N, C-alpha and C positions, 0 to 999 in steps of 0.2 A: 505494498496498500505506501511506498513511500515515493515513487513516480507520479506526476502530474502533467497532465495536458495544457498551455496558454492558448488560447484561441485569440487574436486579432478581430477584436469585432467595431476597431473607431469608435468614437465619441458617442454614446449610448448614455440613454437616462436609468436603462431599466436591462436586465440581462435575459434576452428570448432567447429559451431553451434550443429550438427549431433554428433560431440564426446561427448557434453557437453551432449546432450540429453541423451547417452548411458551411459554415467557415473552415472547421475542421477537415471534411471532403475537401474544401478546395484547397488542405493544403498549410493556409494561412495560421500557424502554429508553431513553438517548440514547445522543448519537454524540460522538466526540471526537478530536484527535489523541494521546490519550494521555498529553497534559502539561496535560488542564481535566478538572474532575470536576463532575458533577452527582450527587452520593452520594445524595441522597435530595431528594425533591421533591411536593409535593399541593398541591391546591386545596381547601381545605375536607376538609382528610385524605385525598381520591382523591386516588389516584396514577395517570401515565398507565396507560393499558390499555382495558378494554372500559367501568367504571364511567363515569357521566358524573356530574356536580355537578347538582341539580334543584330550580330556583326558581320560585316559582309567580311572582313578579314580580321585575321589578330590585333588585336590593341588591348590597352590599359582598359581595367574599368576600376570605378569607385565603388566601395563599399562603404555606405554608414549604419553607424548599430549604435543604440544606448542601451546599457547594461546596466544592473545594480545587483548588489551581493549584501546578506547581508553582515550584520556586526557579528554576529556566532553562530559557529558551525557544532554539531556534536563530535568528540572528537571518538571517529569510528573509521574504517576498513569503507562502509557503505561513504563518506562523503569525502573521502583523499584525505584525508585528517591520519589517518595511521595506515601505514603499510604493512600488508599479510606476509606470509611466508613465502607465501607465492608469487611475492614481487608486483610490480607496476601492472602486470598483465591481470593481473585480477583486483585492484582496485577498484571500487563503484561496484563488485558482486553484494546482491540484497539478498539472496538464496542461502549461499551455505557461510560467507565470511560477516553477516551483520555486526556480529561478536565482534569486540564487548560491549555488551549495553552497559554504557556508565552514565551520572551526570556531569559529567567531564567535559568541558568545551573550551575550544577557540575562540578566543577574542579576537577580532581588528586583524589588523595584516594584509596582507595583498593577497589578489588574486589574478594568474596568468589567463586569460582569453586568446585561443589562437581562432584563426581563420585557414579553414580549410578547403582547398578545391581539389575536386578527383580522390580525397580519401588522404591526403596529402598535406600539411600544416605548413602554412605558405609566411605566415604573417601572423604578429602574435604582441599583445600590450596586455602590461601591469597595470590593472585597478585595484583600487582600495574597498574592503571590505566595512562600509560607513554607512551600509542602509538607503545611500543617496544614491541617484543617475548618473551616469556617467557617460559622451558622449564619444565616441571611436570613429576616426575614418583610416579607409587604408587604401591605396593607388595598387593595385597587383595586374601583372599582364595576362595577358589570357590567351596561351598559343592553341590553343584547340577546343570543340564543344565540350564542354566542362558543370560539373554543377559547385556552387559556391555554399558555404555554412559557417557558422558561427557557432561555437563548443566551448566551454568551462569542462573541462576534464575532472571529477566524473560527472561533475551538478546539471551538468544544462545542455543543451544541444538544440538548433534549429533545424528545420526545416529547410531544404533545401531553393535556391534562387538558379533555374537552368541559363549558362548564357552557352548562344546556338552559335557559332563559328561558318560563315558559308554555307546556311542550311544543311549541315551533318550533323548526324546524330551524336551523340555522347558515347564513346567507349573509354570508359577510363580505366578497366582492369580486366582484366582475360581471365585470371584465378577467381576475382569474385562470381565471374558469370560462368565461370566451368563449377566454382563453389555452388552456386546454385541447379543447374545442370543436376549435377551428382545427387543434389537434397532432394530435387524432385524424384529421381531412381530412387534413393532409398525410402522414400514414403511409401510410393508404389508398392515396394515389394514388402514393406511393414503393416500399411493401410487395404491390399486391393482386396484384402479376401472380408472385408468387413462391408463393400461395395456391397449393393444386391447383385444377384448374376444378370438379371436384365439388362441391368444398368451399367455392369462392367465396360464392356465394350466400347460405348462413348465416353466415358471415364478415362480408358484407357488412350484413346485417341486425345484426348485436353493434356492427359500428362506428356505423352509422346508430343504434340506440338509444342510446349511449352518446353519441353529439355531441348527441340530442335533449334528453338528461337535464342534461349539461353548459348547454345553452341554455334549458331550464327554468331553471336554479340561476343564472344569470345575468339575465334575465329578474325571479325573484323577488328574487335581490340592486340591483339598480337600482331596483324600488318601493321598497325599503327606506333609500335611497339610497345606498347603497355599490358 
């Protein structure tokens, strides 16, 4: 129950759940533990959602954000304030490593905000944890179609803004696409017997179509050296 989704609804007088759901479906949101916030995030003025940034050729884009961090954070693995035996790769784990549960808190200090392009950190900024909003601006070059997001590990991550260069699709990582294809294969092996027999052929067709799609994406990404 630690993770929360915050949806950008604009200037409103009251919360409308249907509008919240529509904003969520559109991708105008970020996830957080409630102690770290991306109040605003745009790329060339475009916020996360169905809209994209279109570039005719590789160019520099401007990222503007407004972030805020709570003055106090529990000292625990889940919040990144305690490193478990498994190292940084399992910081943020809330299933097995939420412990130790204590009343200890970290007060003040700085938080590192990272700008992520196609899964790689390309810029960062240090922000004080003082409960106040802070404006950030990044100018970064985009060489190929990419997704751009903002995060503070492990407490907050925005949805991405897609930047499309020369109308080409995003092909960020062949490894990620291969992982998706293999996961679909394993899901079929584990679950196909639970699908009604008369529905199984159609289900198999859908699974195969998904695997083929991710296989094609992986091949295209490899051609780009990704």
